[in-house]
Each structure stands twice: as C-alpha cells, then as structure tokens.
C-alpha positions as a LaTeX table, in Angstrom:
\begin{tabular}{lrrr}
\hline
Residue & $x$ (\AA) & $y$ (\AA) & $z$ (\AA) \\
\hline
Met1 & $-141.66$ & 83.12 & 14.45 \\
Asn2 & $-144.66$ & 80.93 & 14.80 \\
Gln3 & $-148.17$ & 81.64 & 13.56 \\
Glu4 & $-149.32$ & 82.99 & 16.91 \\
Glu5 & $-146.60$ & 85.64 & 17.05 \\
Ile6 & $-147.28$ & 86.70 & 13.45 \\
Tyr7 & $-150.97$ & 87.01 & 14.23 \\
Gln8 & $-150.27$ & 89.05 & 17.37 \\
Ser9 & $-147.98$ & 91.45 & 15.50 \\
Gln10 & $-150.55$ & 91.95 & 12.71 \\
Leu11 & $-153.24$ & 92.53 & 15.30 \\
Ala12 & $-151.06$ & 95.10 & 17.08 \\
Glu13 & $-150.42$ & 96.93 & 13.77 \\
Glu14 & $-154.13$ & 97.05 & 12.98 \\
Arg15 & $-154.92$ & 98.41 & 16.43 \\
Ala16 & $-152.30$ & 101.10 & 15.98 \\
Gln17 & $-153.81$ & 102.03 & 12.61 \\
Thr18 & $-157.33$ & 102.28 & 14.03 \\
Lys19 & $-156.13$ & 104.54 & 16.82 \\
Lys20 & $-154.57$ & 106.90 & 14.26 \\
Ile21 & $-157.75$ & 107.12 & 12.21 \\
Lys22 & $-160.33$ & 109.44 & 13.71 \\
Ile23 & $-163.79$ & 108.09 & 13.22 \\
Pro24 & $-166.42$ & 110.86 & 13.10 \\
Ser25 & $-169.10$ & 110.60 & 15.73 \\
Gln26 & $-172.60$ & 109.66 & 14.69 \\
Asn27 & $-174.20$ & 112.44 & 16.73 \\
Lys28 & $-177.49$ & 113.02 & 14.93 \\
Ser29 & $-178.47$ & 116.07 & 16.95 \\
Lys30 & $-175.74$ & 118.18 & 15.31 \\
Arg31 & $-175.93$ & 116.83 & 11.78 \\
Glu32 & $-174.54$ & 119.37 & 9.36 \\
Ile33 & $-176.43$ & 119.72 & 6.13 \\
Asn34 & $-174.50$ & 121.14 & 3.24 \\
Ile35 & $-176.47$ & 122.11 & 0.18 \\
Asn36 & $-174.21$ & 123.48 & $-2.49$ \\
Thr37 & $-175.08$ & 126.20 & $-4.95$ \\
Ala38 & $-175.43$ & 123.78 & $-7.86$ \\
Glu39 & $-178.14$ & 121.87 & $-6.03$ \\
Trp40 & $-180.05$ & 125.08 & $-5.28$ \\
Val41 & $-179.79$ & 126.10 & $-8.94$ \\
Ile42 & $-181.06$ & 122.70 & $-10.13$ \\
Val43 & $-184.03$ & 122.76 & $-7.75$ \\
Phe44 & $-184.81$ & 126.39 & $-8.62$ \\
Leu45 & $-184.68$ & 125.73 & $-12.37$ \\
Ala46 & $-186.92$ & 122.68 & $-11.95$ \\
Ala47 & $-189.44$ & 124.83 & $-10.06$ \\
Val48 & $-189.31$ & 127.54 & $-12.74$ \\
Ile49 & $-189.84$ & 124.98 & $-15.51$ \\
Val50 & $-192.82$ & 123.48 & $-13.70$ \\
Asp51 & $-194.30$ & 126.94 & $-13.16$ \\
Ile52 & $-193.88$ & 127.70 & $-16.85$ \\
Ile53 & $-195.66$ & 124.46 & $-17.66$ \\
Asp54 & $-198.39$ & 125.55 & $-15.24$ \\
Leu55 & $-199.09$ & 128.47 & $-17.56$ \\
Leu56 & $-200.72$ & 125.84 & $-19.77$ \\
Asp57 & $-203.50$ & 126.07 & $-17.22$ \\
Leu58 & $-205.11$ & 128.61 & $-19.50$ \\
Thr59 & $-205.92$ & 125.87 & $-22.02$ \\
Gly60 & $-208.19$ & 122.92 & $-21.38$ \\
Phe61 & $-205.68$ & 120.18 & $-22.15$ \\
Gly62 & $-202.88$ & 122.06 & $-20.42$ \\
Ala63 & $-204.84$ & 122.11 & $-17.17$ \\
Ile64 & $-204.80$ & 118.31 & $-17.05$ \\
Ile65 & $-201.06$ & 118.16 & $-17.80$ \\
Ala66 & $-200.34$ & 120.81 & $-15.16$ \\
Arg67 & $-202.21$ & 118.82 & $-12.50$ \\
Leu68 & $-200.44$ & 115.60 & $-13.47$ \\
Ile69 & $-197.06$ & 117.32 & $-13.15$ \\
Asp70 & $-197.78$ & 119.00 & $-9.81$ \\
Ile71 & $-198.23$ & 115.75 & $-7.89$ \\
Pro72 & $-194.80$ & 114.25 & $-8.78$ \\
Ile73 & $-193.19$ & 117.64 & $-8.12$ \\
Leu74 & $-194.80$ & 117.71 & $-4.68$ \\
Leu75 & $-193.36$ & 114.26 & $-3.94$ \\
Ala76 & $-189.92$ & 115.17 & $-5.29$ \\
Ile77 & $-189.67$ & 118.38 & $-3.24$ \\
Trp78 & $-191.00$ & 116.58 & $-0.16$ \\
Ile79 & $-188.37$ & 113.85 & $-0.46$ \\
Trp80 & $-185.67$ & 116.49 & $-1.03$ \\
Ile81 & $-186.78$ & 118.32 & 2.12 \\
Ile82 & $-186.78$ & 115.11 & 4.15 \\
Leu83 & $-183.31$ & 114.14 & 2.93 \\
Lys84 & $-181.60$ & 117.53 & 2.98 \\
Leu85 & $-183.41$ & 120.10 & 5.08 \\
Gln86 & $-184.89$ & 118.23 & 8.02 \\
Gln87 & $-182.63$ & 118.40 & 11.04 \\
Leu88 & $-182.84$ & 115.58 & 13.52 \\
Pro89 & $-184.13$ & 115.09 & 16.19 \\
Arg90 & $-186.45$ & 118.09 & 15.80 \\
Pro91 & $-187.87$ & 118.35 & 12.27 \\
Gln92 & $-189.03$ & 121.71 & 11.02 \\
Lys93 & $-192.74$ & 121.26 & 10.52 \\
Asp94 & $-193.26$ & 124.68 & 8.98 \\
Leu95 & $-191.31$ & 123.59 & 5.89 \\
Ile96 & $-193.80$ & 120.80 & 5.29 \\
Tyr97 & $-196.79$ & 123.05 & 6.01 \\
Met98 & $-195.52$ & 125.64 & 3.54 \\
Leu99 & $-194.97$ & 122.87 & 0.98 \\
Phe100 & $-198.60$ & 121.84 & 1.22 \\
Val101 & $-199.71$ & 125.47 & 1.02 \\
Ala102 & $-197.71$ & 125.78 & $-2.21$ \\
Phe103 & $-199.28$ & 122.55 & $-3.49$ \\
Ile104 & $-202.81$ & 123.74 & $-2.72$ \\
Gly105 & $-201.97$ & 127.05 & $-4.39$ \\
Glu106 & $-200.78$ & 125.18 & $-7.49$ \\
Leu107 & $-203.99$ & 123.17 & $-7.64$ \\
Ser108 & $-206.17$ & 126.24 & $-7.26$ \\
Pro109 & $-207.26$ & 128.35 & $-10.25$ \\
Ile110 & $-204.49$ & 130.85 & $-9.46$ \\
Gly111 & $-201.85$ & 128.11 & $-9.66$ \\
Met112 & $-200.17$ & 129.67 & $-12.66$ \\
Phe113 & $-198.54$ & 132.36 & $-10.51$ \\
Gly114 & $-195.43$ & 130.39 & $-9.58$ \\
Phe115 & $-196.01$ & 128.86 & $-6.16$ \\
Trp116 & $-193.23$ & 126.27 & $-6.59$ \\
Thr117 & $-190.67$ & 128.94 & $-7.42$ \\
Cys118 & $-191.77$ & 131.08 & $-4.49$ \\
Tyr119 & $-191.47$ & 128.08 & $-2.17$ \\
Ile120 & $-187.93$ & 127.25 & $-3.32$ \\
Val121 & $-186.90$ & 130.92 & $-2.92$ \\
Tyr122 & $-188.43$ & 130.86 & 0.58 \\
Leu123 & $-186.36$ & 127.76 & 1.45 \\
Trp124 & $-183.21$ & 129.38 & 0.08 \\
Leu125 & $-183.83$ & 132.58 & 2.04 \\
Arg126 & $-184.31$ & 130.60 & 5.25 \\
Arg127 & $-180.87$ & 129.03 & 4.76 \\
Lys128 & $-179.09$ & 132.35 & 4.19 \\
Lys129 & $-178.38$ & 134.86 & 6.95 \\
Ile130 & $-179.84$ & 137.84 & 5.11 \\
Gly131 & $-182.96$ & 135.82 & 4.35 \\
Arg132 & $-183.44$ & 134.86 & 7.99 \\
Ile133 & $-183.13$ & 138.54 & 8.97 \\
Ala134 & $-185.67$ & 139.59 & 6.33 \\
Ile135 & $-188.13$ & 136.86 & 7.33 \\
Ala136 & $-187.79$ & 137.81 & 11.02 \\
Arg137 & $-188.41$ & 141.50 & 10.23 \\
Gly138 & $-191.45$ & 140.59 & 8.15 \\
Ala139 & $-192.82$ & 138.45 & 10.98 \\
Lys140 & $-192.37$ & 141.34 & 13.44 \\
Lys141 & $-194.26$ & 143.70 & 11.14 \\
Ile142 & $-197.09$ & 141.19 & 10.78 \\
Arg143 & $-197.31$ & 140.85 & 14.57 \\
Lys144 & $-197.50$ & 144.66 & 14.92 \\
Ile145 & $-200.29$ & 144.82 & 12.36 \\
Lys146 & $-202.26$ & 142.12 & 14.16 \\
Lys147 & $-202.12$ & 144.06 & 17.45 \\
\hline
\end{tabular}
C-alpha cells in the first residue's frame, strides 16, 4: 500500500466515525435551560444572607455596608439572569424590570424587608408549574380589581 491509499482509508474511517456521532444542532430558539436544585439553593441562601446583612440598615455604619453590598448583588443576579434565565431570541424583559424594582426597594428606607429573597422566590415560582398557575391567578384577580 502506498501513502495515498493509507490516507484514503484513514479518511474513509474518519468519515464513517463522524456519521455515527450525532452532533446536536445549535438552534438557539429552543435552547433548554436547566437550573438544578443546588443552584437555586445557593442563590436563595445568598439572597437570604444579603437580606440579613441589610438588617444592619438600622445602624448608621450598617447602612453604608448594606448599600455597598447591594450593588454587587445586583450585578451578580443580573449576570445570573442573563446567563441562565434569558431565552433567546426573545428575552424576558419583565425579569430585568423586577430585578430593578427589587434593587430600588433595597436602596429605599424599607430595604430591610427582604427584597432580594422575594425576587429569587419569584424567579423560582415562575420556573415551576404551580408557581406559574399561582402567578396567573393573581394577575387575573388584579385585573378584576382594576375593572
């Protein structure tokens, strides 16, 4: 066998191997996002710890520390949302709006009431079926009240 025949046989073997291997499609419109329970627990515990630190708002020095912690937490949650919860090609803008509402609530004088924890619970409920049902029922009741 000469070099050309060896090369052709190796090339044929590689082609056969690539045909056997299924390459997943890069369809971004149906990107599945899997967030496991451990990740939810870590994010929830981080939010609870930050809200406990926000109770230092009652002291003068604690108010400064609470404000300095809220800005990095806002950035961390925002990056987490962008990486994990945004579905392409249509991002969910309400998640970002609610994030900024939680941030403004944290910066307000009533910021010690756990806005970060409430926001993470809201995100978790939106991902679960029972949470989506409860949120939809609450939205219907609000619409009835407005009429």
